C-alpha positions in Angstrom: 6.1 -11.5 73.0 4.5 -10.7 69.7 1.2 -8.8 70.2 0.1 -8.5 66.6 -2.9 -10.8 66.4 -2.3 -14.0 64.5 -4.6 -15.0 61.6 -6.5 -17.3 64.0 -6.9 -14.6 66.6 -8.0 -12.1 63.9 -10.7 -14.6 62.8 -11.7 -15.1 66.5 -11.9 -11.4 67.1 -13.9 -10.7 63.8 -16.5 -13.4 64.5 -16.8 -12.4 68.2 -17.2 -8.7 67.5 -19.8 -9.4 64.8 -21.9 -11.8 66.8 -21.7 -9.7 70.0 -22.7 -6.5 68.3 -25.7 -8.2 66.7 -26.8 -10.1 69.8 -26.0 -7.9 72.8 -27.7 -4.7 71.8 -28.5 -2.2 74.5 -32.2 -3.2 74.6 -31.3 -6.9 74.8 -28.8 -6.3 77.7 -31.4 -4.2 79.6 -33.9 -7.0 79.2 -31.4 -9.6 80.5 -30.6 -7.4 83.5 -34.3 -6.8 84.4 -35.8 -10.3 83.8 -34.9 -13.7 85.1 -31.4 -14.9 85.9 -29.5 -12.7 83.6 -28.2 -15.7 81.6 -28.8 -15.5 77.8 -29.3 -19.3 77.2 -29.5 -18.9 73.5 -26.2 -16.9 73.3 -24.5 -19.3 75.7 -25.4 -22.2 73.4 -23.9 -20.2 70.5 -20.7 -19.6 72.6 -20.4 -23.4 72.9 -21.0 -23.9 69.1 -18.3 -21.3 68.3 -15.8 -23.1 70.5 -15.4 -20.2 72.9 -16.2 -22.3 76.0 -13.4 -24.8 74.9 -10.8 -22.1 74.3 -9.0 -22.6 77.7 -9.3 -26.4 77.8 -6.2 -28.3 76.8 -6.4 -30.2 73.5 -5.7 -33.5 75.4 -9.1 -33.0 77.2 -11.1 -32.1 74.1 -10.5 -28.4 74.1 -8.8 -25.9 71.8 -5.7 -25.3 74.0 -5.9 -21.6 73.7 -3.4 -19.2 75.4 -4.0 -16.3 77.8 -3.7 -14.0 74.8 -6.5 -15.9 72.9 -8.7 -15.5 76.0 -7.9 -11.8 76.2 -8.8 -11.2 72.5 -12.2 -12.8 73.2 -12.7 -11.0 76.5 -11.9 -7.6 75.0 -14.7 -8.2 72.4 -17.1 -9.0 75.3 -16.2 -5.6 76.8 -17.2 -3.6 73.8 -20.9 -4.5 74.5 -20.8 -4.8 78.3 -21.5 -8.6 78.1 -22.3 -9.9 81.6 -22.5 -13.6 80.9 -20.6 -16.0 83.3 -17.7 -16.5 80.8 -14.8 -15.8 83.2 -16.1 -18.1 86.0 -16.9 -21.0 83.7 -14.6 -20.9 80.6 -11.6 -19.3 82.2 -11.3 -20.1 85.9 -13.6 -23.1 86.0 -12.1 -24.8 82.9 -8.6 -24.2 84.2 -9.3 -25.7 87.7 -11.1 -28.7 86.3 -8.4 -29.5 83.8 -5.5 -28.8 86.2 -6.9 -30.8 89.1 -5.0 -33.7 90.5 -7.4 -35.9 88.5 -9.0 -33.8 85.7 -12.8 -33.9 85.8 -13.4 -34.9 82.2 -17.1 -35.4 82.5 -17.8 -31.9 83.8 -15.2 -30.4 81.3 -17.3 -32.0 78.5 -20.4 -30.3 79.9 -18.6 -27.0 80.1 -17.5 -27.3 76.4 -21.0 -28.2 75.5 -22.6 -25.3 77.3 -24.6 -27.4 79.8 -22.4 -26.8 82.9 -21.7 -23.4 84.4 -19.0 -23.0 87.1 -18.5 -20.4 89.8 -15.3 -20.0 91.9 -16.4 -19.6 95.5 -13.5 -18.3 97.7 -14.3 -15.1 99.6 -15.6 -15.3 103.2 -17.4 -12.8 105.5 -15.1 -10.1 106.8 -12.6 -10.4 104.0 -11.8 -8.0 101.2 -10.3 -9.6 98.1 -8.9 -12.7 99.9 -5.8 -14.2 98.4 -4.7 -17.8 99.1 -5.2 -17.9 102.8 -6.6 -20.3 105.5 -10.3 -20.8 105.2 -12.9 -20.8 107.9 -15.1 -23.0 105.7 -14.3 -26.6 106.7 -14.3 -29.9 104.9 -14.4 -32.7 107.4 -13.8 -36.4 106.5 -16.8 -38.5 107.1 -16.6 -42.2 106.3 -16.0 -42.5 102.6 -16.8 -38.9 102.0 -16.7 -35.4 103.4 -19.0 -32.9 105.2 -18.8 -29.2 104.1 -19.7 -26.4 106.6 -19.4 -22.6 106.6 -20.2 -19.4 104.8 -19.0 -17.8 101.6 -19.4 -14.2 100.6 -19.8 -12.4 97.2 -19.6 -15.5 95.0 -19.8 -14.0 91.5 -22.0 -16.0 89.1 -23.0 -18.5 91.8 -26.8 -17.9 91.2 -26.3 -19.2 87.6 -23.9 -22.0 88.3 -24.5 -25.7 88.0 -21.2 -26.5 89.9 -19.3 -24.6 92.5 -15.5 -24.8 93.0 -15.2 -24.1 96.8 -12.1 -23.4 98.8 -12.1 -24.9 102.3 -9.8 -26.1 105.0 -9.4 -29.9 105.7 -8.2 -30.3 109.3 -4.5 -31.3 109.2 -4.2 -31.1 105.4 -4.6 -27.4 104.7 -6.4 -25.8 101.8 -8.6 -27.9 99.5 -10.5 -27.1 96.3 -13.8 -28.9 96.1 -16.2 -29.4 93.2 -19.8 -29.1 94.6 -23.0 -29.5 92.5 -25.0 -26.4 93.2 -28.2 -28.4 93.8 -26.7 -30.4 96.7 -28.8 -30.6 99.9 -27.7 -28.1 102.6 -26.7 -25.2 100.4 -28.6 -21.9 100.9 -28.0 -19.0 98.6 -28.8 -15.3 99.1 -28.6 -14.0 95.5 -28.4 -10.3 94.3 -27.6 -8.3 91.2 -24.5 -6.3 90.8 -24.2 -2.8 89.4 -23.7 -3.9 85.8 -26.5 -6.5 85.8 -24.4 -9.6 86.6 -25.3 -11.8 89.6 -23.6 -12.9 92.8 -24.6 -14.7 96.0 -23.7 -15.2 99.6 -23.7 -18.9 100.4 -24.3 -21.0 103.5 -23.1 -24.6 103.6 -24.7 -26.7 106.3 -23.6 -30.3 106.6 -23.3 -30.7 102.8 -22.2 -34.3 102.2 -19.8 -34.9 99.3 -18.3 -38.0 97.9 -14.6 -38.9 97.9 -14.2 -37.6 94.3 -15.2 -34.0 95.2 -11.7 -32.9 96.1 -9.9 -31.4 93.1 -6.6 -30.6 94.9 -5.2 -30.2 98.4 -2.2 -28.5 100.2 0.4 -26.6 98.1 -1.1 -27.9 94.9 -4.5 -26.4 95.7 -2.8 -23.1 96.8 -1.0 -22.9 93.4 -4.1 -23.7 91.4 -6.2 -21.2 93.3 -3.7 -18.4 92.9 -3.4 -19.0 89.2 -7.1 -19.2 88.7 -7.7 -15.9 90.6 -5.0 -14.2 88.4 -6.4 -15.7 85.2 -9.8 -14.3 86.1 -8.2 -10.9 86.7 -6.5 -11.0 83.3 -9.7 -11.7 81.5 -11.6 -9.0 83.3 -8.8 -6.5 82.6 -9.2 -7.4 78.9 -12.9 -6.8 79.1 -12.2 -3.3 80.6 -9.8 -2.5 77.8 -12.5 -3.5 75.2 -15.1 -1.4 77.1 -12.8 1.7 77.1 -12.0 1.5 73.5 -15.8 1.3 72.6 -16.4 4.3 74.8 -13.8 6.2 72.7 -15.6 5.2 69.5 -19.0 6.3 70.9 -17.7 9.6 72.1 -15.8 10.3 68.8 -19.0 9.7 66.8 -21.0 11.9 69.2 -18.6 14.8 69.0 -18.8 14.7 65.2 -22.6 14.5 65.1 -23.7 16.9 67.9 -23.8 20.5 66.8 -23.8 23.7 68.8 -23.4 27.3 67.6 -23.5 26.1 64.1 -20.6 23.6 64.2 -19.8 20.1 65.6 -18.9 20.3 69.3 -15.8 18.2 68.4 -14.3 21.4 67.0 -14.2 22.9 70.5 -10.7 22.8 71.9 -11.7 22.0 75.5 -13.5 18.9 74.3 -10.6 17.9 72.1 -8.4 18.0 75.2 -10.8 15.7 77.1 -10.8 13.2 74.2 -7.0 13.3 74.1 -6.7 12.4 77.7 -9.2 9.6 77.2 -7.3 8.3 74.2 -4.0 8.3 76.1 -5.5 6.5 79.1 -7.2 3.8 76.9 -4.0 3.1 75.0 -1.9 3.0 78.1 -4.4 0.4 79.4 -3.9 -1.8 76.3 -0.1 -1.6 76.8 -0.5 -2.5 80.5 -2.7 -5.5 79.5 0.1 -6.6 77.1 2.6 -6.3 79.8 0.5 -8.5 82.1 -0.1 -11.1 79.3 3.6 -11.3 78.7 4.1 -12.5 82.3 1.0 -14.7 82.5 3.1 -17.9 82.4 5.9 -16.7 84.7 6.4 -17.8 88.3 3.5 -16.9 90.6 5.2 -13.8 92.3 6.2 -12.3 89.0 2.8 -13.0 87.4 0.9 -11.5 90.3 3.1 -8.4 90.4 2.6 -7.7 86.6 -1.2 -8.2 86.9 -1.4 -5.8 89.8 0.6 -3.2 87.9 -1.8 -3.6 85.0 -4.9 -3.5 87.3 -3.8 -0.2 88.8 -3.3 1.4 85.4 -6.5 0.0 83.9 -8.6 0.7 87.0 -7.6 4.4 87.0 -8.0 4.7 83.3 -11.4 3.1 83.4 -12.6 5.7 85.9 -11.2 8.6 83.8 -12.5 7.4 80.5 -16.1 6.5 81.7 -16.5 9.6 83.8 -15.3 11.9 81.0 -17.6 10.1 78.5 -20.6 11.0 80.7 -19.3 14.6 81.0 -19.0 14.9 77.2 -22.6 13.7 76.8 -24.1 15.9 79.5 -27.0 14.8 81.7 -28.4 12.1 79.5 -25.1 10.2 79.5 -26.2 8.8 82.8 -29.6 7.7 81.7 -30.4 4.0 81.3 -31.3 4.6 77.6 -27.8 5.5 76.6 -24.6 3.4 76.2 -22.0 5.4 78.0 -23.8 5.1 81.4 -23.8 1.3 81.0 -20.1 1.3 80.3 -19.5 3.4 83.4 -21.2 0.8 85.6 -19.6 -2.0 83.7 -16.1 -0.6 84.2 -16.7 0.1 87.9 -17.9 -3.4 88.5 -15.0 -5.0 86.6 -12.6 -3.0 88.8 -14.2 -4.2 92.0 -14.3 -7.9 90.8 -10.7 -7.9 89.9 -9.5 -6.4 93.1 -9.8 -2.6 93.3 -6.9 -0.2 93.0 -6.2 0.0 96.7 -6.0 -3.8 96.9 -3.5 -4.0 94.0 -1.4 -1.2 95.3 -1.1 -3.0 98.6 -0.3 -6.3 96.9 2.3 -4.6 94.8 3.9 -3.0 97.9 3.9 -6.3 99.7 5.7 -7.9 96.7 
């Protein structure tokens, strides 16, 4: 696979880096974190205008038909400024599931592209840790010409912001189902909370939520395949965000070591600090290579795709910890303060690693494969 960016990808990256750098300053991100829902509605409308929310939607459904590499280019740009908007849940996982459903949900896809619908994938349940495609305790029971949804979901990322939820549940006798649920339906209770990087998640309780016959996106083996692919696509996008974050940390640290002076000279001239920067540089570049390896297998059979993503997640997770911790070490005590960038990147990288399945999870998944 060719990993030199195409002309279109270069245009996408240039426009994304320019807009994100101008919009998502440290002060603006702190304000989003501390006030309201955390959603930047003006920026989200701009995402729609720039076509970013249509990138993963097939051209036959009104989208741009972008590839996993296109999404990774954009996600890496988000990582440079610790962007915590619900892009992965809506424009990656949500767009994929709505388009690949047994009957594509064109009306909601149009709302996603236009920036008026936000999607959250709701899969994990209490007592689980990074659930894969597995039987669900949440149940969807036929009821006349519709269904009744009951049960609990745990750690649903972006659910407090979502207009629609894609929920995994078990239909008695039919196995796994993926269901599209408007978030304002009666019978849904949400316990929302912020995450370490300022993004939002919620625990959800569904109590006798009535849904129409068109709520079911897919069932059985089709639903299992779609869910597995959506989970892995989300992981790929978040791994790209982590790579973008690490590379920005390298840039910040390099500039700091040239500017900060001690004993009459830049501290970057000290050999011990040069060794730390060298380790960080190697780890970040190994991470980009690992991301390329995962992207090269994004369209392979499920087992091969998941194995490649787990290999990348282990490499990038370990590198993220090394790079962000050493960046704080290079900056001294104020690297951890809320007023400085590298502390935000540390929290961002730590959160991304947990959202994608932590290192222990991916090592276990790799061993099982």
